[in-house]
C-alpha positions in Angstrom: -49.7 -127.2 88.8 -46.4 -128.0 90.7 -45.5 -131.5 90.7 -45.3 -131.8 94.3 -46.7 -130.1 97.3 -43.6 -129.2 100.0 -43.7 -128.5 103.6 -40.2 -128.3 105.0 -39.6 -128.4 108.8 -36.2 -127.2 110.0 -35.2 -128.2 113.3 -31.9 -126.7 115.2 -31.0 -127.3 118.8 -31.1 -130.9 121.2 -27.5 -130.9 119.7 -28.9 -131.7 116.1 -29.8 -129.4 113.1 -32.3 -131.6 110.6 -34.5 -130.8 107.5 -37.5 -132.9 106.7 -39.2 -132.0 103.4 -42.6 -133.7 103.0 -43.4 -134.4 99.4 -47.2 -134.3 98.7 -49.2 -135.0 95.4 -50.8 -131.5 94.9 -53.8 -133.4 93.7 -54.4 -136.0 96.5 -52.3 -134.6 99.0 -50.8 -137.9 99.7 -47.3 -138.2 100.6 -45.1 -139.4 97.3 -41.9 -140.8 99.0 -40.9 -144.3 98.7 -41.0 -146.0 101.6 -38.1 -147.4 103.5 -36.3 -150.4 102.7 -36.3 -152.3 105.0 -38.7 -151.4 106.8 -38.9 -151.8 110.6 -39.9 -154.2 112.8 -42.5 -152.0 114.7 -43.8 -150.4 111.3 -45.8 -153.8 110.6 -49.2 -153.6 110.8 -49.2 -156.8 112.9 -47.3 -154.9 115.4 -49.9 -152.7 117.8 -52.2 -152.7 115.2 -54.6 -150.0 115.8 -58.0 -151.6 116.8 -60.1 -149.6 114.2 -57.6 -150.2 111.3 -59.6 -151.5 108.3 -56.1 -152.3 106.4 -54.9 -155.9 105.7 -51.4 -154.8 104.3 -48.3 -156.3 105.6 -47.1 -152.3 106.8 -48.8 -149.8 108.7 -48.8 -146.6 106.1 -48.5 -144.3 108.8 -45.7 -145.7 110.3 -43.5 -146.4 107.1 -44.0 -142.6 106.7 -42.6 -141.8 110.0 -39.8 -144.2 109.8 -36.9 -141.3 109.6 -38.5 -138.9 111.5 -38.8 -141.5 114.7 -35.6 -142.7 114.2 -33.8 -139.0 114.6 -35.9 -138.1 117.1 -35.8 -141.4 119.0 -32.9 -140.3 121.9 -34.0 -136.8 122.5 -36.5 -135.7 125.6 -39.8 -134.1 124.7 -38.9 -130.8 127.2 -35.6 -130.1 125.6 -35.5 -126.9 123.1 -35.3 -126.3 119.4 -35.8 -123.5 117.0 -38.0 -124.8 114.5 -38.8 -123.0 110.8 -41.6 -124.4 108.9 -42.0 -123.3 105.3 -45.1 -124.0 102.9 -45.4 -122.4 99.4 -47.0 -119.5 100.6 -44.9 -118.7 103.5 -42.7 -119.2 106.4 -43.6 -119.7 110.4 -40.7 -119.8 113.1 -40.6 -120.7 116.5 -37.2 -119.5 118.0 -37.4 -121.6 121.2 -40.3 -124.4 121.4 -40.2 -127.5 123.5 -39.6 -130.3 120.9 -42.7 -132.4 121.4 -44.5 -128.7 120.3 -43.1 -128.6 116.8 -42.7 -132.4 116.7 -46.1 -132.7 117.2 -47.3 -130.6 114.2 -45.1 -132.4 111.8 -46.4 -135.4 113.0 -49.5 -134.6 112.2 -48.9 -133.7 108.6 -47.3 -136.9 108.3 -49.8 -139.4 109.5 -52.8 -137.4 107.8 -50.8 -138.0 104.5 -49.7 -141.2 104.8 -52.6 -143.3 103.4 -53.8 -144.2 106.5 -57.8 -144.5 106.1 -58.8 -143.7 109.0 -56.5 -140.4 109.6 -57.7 -139.2 105.7 -60.4 -137.1 106.8 -57.7 -135.0 108.5 -55.9 -134.6 105.0 -57.8 -131.2 103.6 -56.5 -129.4 106.6 -52.7 -130.5 105.2 -53.4 -127.7 102.3 -53.5 -125.1 104.8 -51.0 -126.2 107.2 -50.7 -124.0 110.6 -47.8 -125.4 112.5 -47.6 -124.7 116.3 -51.3 -123.9 116.5 -53.3 -123.5 119.7 -56.0 -126.0 120.5 -58.6 -123.0 119.8 -57.1 -122.5 116.2 -57.2 -126.1 115.5 -60.5 -126.3 116.2 -61.7 -123.2 114.4 -59.6 -125.0 111.6 -61.2 -128.5 111.6 -64.9 -126.9 111.7 -64.6 -124.6 109.0 -62.8 -126.9 106.6 -65.7 -129.7 107.7 -68.3 -127.5 106.7 -66.5 -126.1 103.8 -66.7 -129.5 102.4 -70.4 -130.2 103.4 -71.3 -126.8 101.3 -69.3 -128.7 98.6 -71.4 -132.0 99.2 -74.7 -130.0 98.8 -73.4 -128.1 96.0 -73.0 -131.5 94.4 -76.4 -132.7 95.4 -75.6 -134.7 98.3 -77.0 -134.7 102.1 -74.5 -132.2 103.8 -73.9 -133.1 107.7 -74.6 -129.5 109.3 -74.4 -130.9 112.7 -71.0 -131.7 112.8 -71.5 -135.4 113.4 -69.5 -137.2 111.1 -66.4 -134.5 112.2 -67.0 -136.0 115.8 -66.7 -139.8 114.7 -63.7 -138.8 112.6 -61.7 -137.1 115.5 -63.2 -140.0 117.6 -61.4 -142.7 115.4 -58.4 -140.6 114.9 -57.9 -140.7 119.0 -58.1 -144.6 118.8 -55.4 -144.3 116.1 -52.9 -142.0 118.4 -53.4 -143.7 121.3 -52.5 -147.1 119.8 -49.7 -145.4 117.9 -48.0 -144.3 121.0 -47.8 -148.0 122.1 -46.2 -148.5 118.9 -43.6 -145.8 118.9 -42.3 -146.9 122.5 -41.3 -150.1 121.1 -39.1 -147.7 118.5 -37.5 -145.3 120.5 -35.3 -144.5 123.6 -36.7 -141.4 124.6 -40.0 -139.6 124.9 -40.1 -137.0 122.3 -41.8 -139.0 119.6 -44.4 -140.2 122.0 -45.0 -137.2 124.2 -45.7 -135.4 120.8 -48.1 -137.9 119.5 -49.9 -137.5 122.9 -50.2 -133.6 122.4 -51.2 -134.2 118.8 -54.3 -136.5 120.9 -55.0 -133.7 123.1 -55.8 -131.6 120.4 -57.7 -134.8 118.7 -59.9 -135.3 121.7 -60.9 -131.4 121.7 -62.9 -131.7 118.7 -65.7 -133.8 119.6 -65.9 -132.3 123.2 -66.3 -128.4 121.8 -69.0 -130.1 119.4 -70.7 -131.7 122.4 -70.6 -128.6 124.0 -72.2 -126.6 121.1 -69.3 -124.7 120.4 -69.2 -122.3 123.2 -65.7 -121.5 123.0 -66.5 -119.9 119.5 -69.7 -118.3 120.3 -67.8 -114.9 121.4 -66.5 -114.6 118.3 -70.1 -114.0 116.6 -71.3 -111.9 119.6 -73.1 -114.7 120.9 
């Protein structure tokens, strides 16, 4: 097995060309990058701390992981257009003309899920099969499929699986709390709105999962002739 699992984001446009390489432990999918030194003030855990954060550390792991990204996009508006290329070990995805907030939202999700934030840890398995620029329906399908696979493995190990997706809904509701609190944190670190609106877009997808579970997957029933 490779020493690291890499996801590479390349942006061109909005007056900048940049590359971000997210290096993950291939077994835990945790980001292996060293934290920035010195850490910016807005990364302190006590600064706009998420209401459901269980940590007592000095810094917020999700904020630390995003320091370089937030700084880079701090002076860019969310509506500016870029070309974005995302490379994972198996293939490359490309969008030639996309709003900054859409491409950046995908990347923020990877950084935050792999940062070590305990609230966002349930989203980490999806990173292994990362799908950038995903639609809301694609996100929902991937989230529920990956969760049910995990529950199958729980059953195989003799545990009690959650086939009703109750805990999945709870996980996404908790992630929504993090996203909304984190948006306040980001507003203190940026001049323009690309980072904040990218996170708001990510939160829109996060909210859609519990809503669909509550509606008993009506939006996906057509796939099975229901």
